[in-house]
N, C-alpha and C positions, 0 to 999 in steps of 0.2 A: 382092681379097686376093692377096698374092704367093704363089707356089708354094713350099712348104717343101721344101728340099733334104734328101734322106736321105744320110747318110754310109755309104759301103760298108764292110762288115766288113774288118778287117785280113786275116783269113783266112776262106775258106769252102771246105770240102771237100764234094763232092757225090758220093754213091754209090760211095765208095771200097771196093774189095774186093781182098784179097790172100791167096793160098794158097801154102803151102810143101808140095808134094806133096799128100797127102790132107788135110792140116790147113789149115783156113780160118782164118787169123789175124784178118782183118778182113772183115766181111760187110755190104756195102752201107751204109757209114757216111757220114752227113752231119753236119757240125758247122759252126757259125758262131762266130767269135771277134771280139768288139768291139774296135775300136781303143782304145788307152790303158786297157786293163784287165788284170787278173791272172785268168787262166782256168785252173782246175784240171781235170785229167783223172784220175779215180780208178778203181780196179778192182783185183781180186785179181791175184796173179801169174798171167801167162798170159792175161789178159783181152784183150790186143792193143793196149795203150796205147803201148808203145815201138815196135811195128811201125808204127802209124799215124803217129807223129811221125817215124820213120825214112823213111817215104814222103814226108812234107812236106819233109824235109831232103835228099832225094835219095839216100839209102843204098839204098832199095828202090824198085822200079818197081811201081806198082799194076797189078793185072790189069785193072781198070776203074775209071772215075770221073774226076772233074775237080777241079782245084785253082784257086782264084781268090785272088789277092793284091790287096788294095785294089780289088776289083771287076773286076779284069782276069784272064781265064783265063791261066794260067801253066804252062808245061811245066818240070818240074824233074827232068831225067834224072840229075843228080849233085849233089854238095854244092857244087860251084863255081857251078852255076846257082842253088842256094838262096841262097848268099851274095850273088850278083848281084841276087837278088830282095829282098834286105834281111833275110834270115833267118839267125840264128845259133843254134847249139846247144851247150849245156854238158852233156857226157855224165856219166853216173854215175862212170865211171872216166876220169880226166882224160887228155888227150892232149898232155902237155907233155914237153919234152926236159929231163930232170932236171939235167944238167950245164951247161945254158944259163941265162943270166940272164932275168929277167922281160922286159926290153926285147927281147932276142933271140927269145924265144918269141912275143911279141906280133907282131913284124914278120915272123917266119918264114913264107914263102909269100905274104905280102901285097905284097911289093915284087917283082913278077914281072919277070924279065929284068934286074934291076938288082943291082949290088953294094950291100951294106948301108951301106958306109962313108959315101959322100957324103950319103945321106939319113937317116943315123942320128940326127943332131942334131935334125932336123925331126921325126922319129918320136918321139924322147924328149919333145920339147915337147908334141906331141899326146897322148902317153900320160899325161904329168903332168896335162894339162888335163882329160882324160877322167876320170882317177882322182879329181881334186878335184871335178869337176862331179857325179859320181855316187856320191861317198863310198866309193870303192874304193881308198883310199890304200894303196900298196905301193911299196917301194923298187925303182926300175927296174933297179938294178945287183945286186939280190939274186939269188943262184943258187937255182933252183927247189927243189933237194933240201934246202936249209936252211930252207924255209918250212913253216909248219903247213899242214894240209889246208885250213883255212878260207881262208888267204891264197892257196893254189894255185887254189882255186875263183875267187877274185877275178880272178886272172890269166886264167882261161878266159873270164870275163865280159868283161874288158877286150879280149881277143882279138876277141870278137864285135863289141864297140862300135867298135874300131879299124877293122874292116871295114864300118862304117856300118850295122850291123844295127838295124832298127826293131822286129823281132820276135825275141824270145828264147825258145827252148825249153830247159827245164831238166828233165833226167831224174833223178828221185829225188834232188834236190839236197841233202837233209839226211841221206842215208843214212850219210855219212862224217863228219858234223859233230857237235861237242859241242852241248849245248843253248844255250850262250851264242853259239856261232858261228852256230847256226840262227837265233836271234833277230836277230843282226846281218844275216844274209842277208835276212831278211824286211824289215828297214828299207831295205836296198838295193833290194829289189824294189819296195817302195812308192814309193821315190824315183824309180826308173826309170819306173814307171807314171805318176807325177805329172808327169813331164817328157815324156809322150806315147808312151813305149814300150809295146809289147804283149808280155805275158808269158804263156807257157803252162807250167804246172808239172805234171809227171807225178808222182804219188805214190800211196801207199796209206794214208798217215797222215791220218786224218780230223781230228785236232786241228789240224794245220797247214792243212788246207783251210779249216776254219772261221775260222782266225786271219788268213789273209793273202789269200784269193781274193775276187774280186767275183762270179764265176760258176763253176759246177762242172758238168762233164759226167761221167756215170757209164757205164763199160763193163763188160759181162759176157759172157764167152764169145765175144769177137770182135764183139759188137754194141753199139751205143749205146743205152742204156736210158732215159736222161733227161738233160736240161740244165736247171738251175735257178739262180736267184739265190741266192747263199750265205746271205743274210739270211733267205730263205724256207724254209730246210731245217734239218736237225739231223743230228748224227752217227748217230743211230738210223735215220733215214730213208735216209741215204746207205748205211749198212751193209746195210740191207734191199735197196736197189736193186742193190748190188754182188753179193750172193749169191742173191737171189731168194727170200728168206724172212726172217722176223723174226729178229733177232740180239740176244742178251742181251749188251750191252756191259759189260765189266769195270769195276767201280768200286773204286778203291783205298781200302781201309778205313783209318781212322785208327788208330794204335797205341793 
């Protein structure tokens, strides 16, 4: 019989700890994220979710622990190293230049040491191709300040894809979206997953976790309390894992 090859996780964090003065934001956290999946990370505010992902993206340096990308131990001292490792991050508060166009924002910082002029036509063609492939259609010449929040978020995702990200981290991505914009985002995320991208979604909204993720990890007070397949859990169980006790979830009554 032939030996069955095991595919390394897209991301594996081992023993990650991080303190800010006397406050320990992450305590010996280990997590594995499967390639080509949507992995949710849930927890109450202050649970340490964003800190953990900021370590993965190079904003913070862990006090201890190791990061593995596709099975290879990787040092990520800054966000440029994260981008080089194929990681992109869409922040809760977008980092776009409002009086620049979509195209200018996407290429900004990506064309190191070059004037934009000669390569702008090539960049435009690539941007249009990415937008079509991942259902992220947006006018390359639109000025950011004229776009809705939902379209601005698409630009942030396109920025990451333009930099060849295979792993996308989204921090509370629906916090600024309308319900219809959120539904469209979920379609985009499923499409990205189906084309082999790995998605990590930080949120505290359990309905969204149940709707769009394949796997969910729960954090409480800086620690990882559980990782489960989404189909094997429920909002009630996740809420209990988040707070450490049974929670009576609100049920909207019919008028």
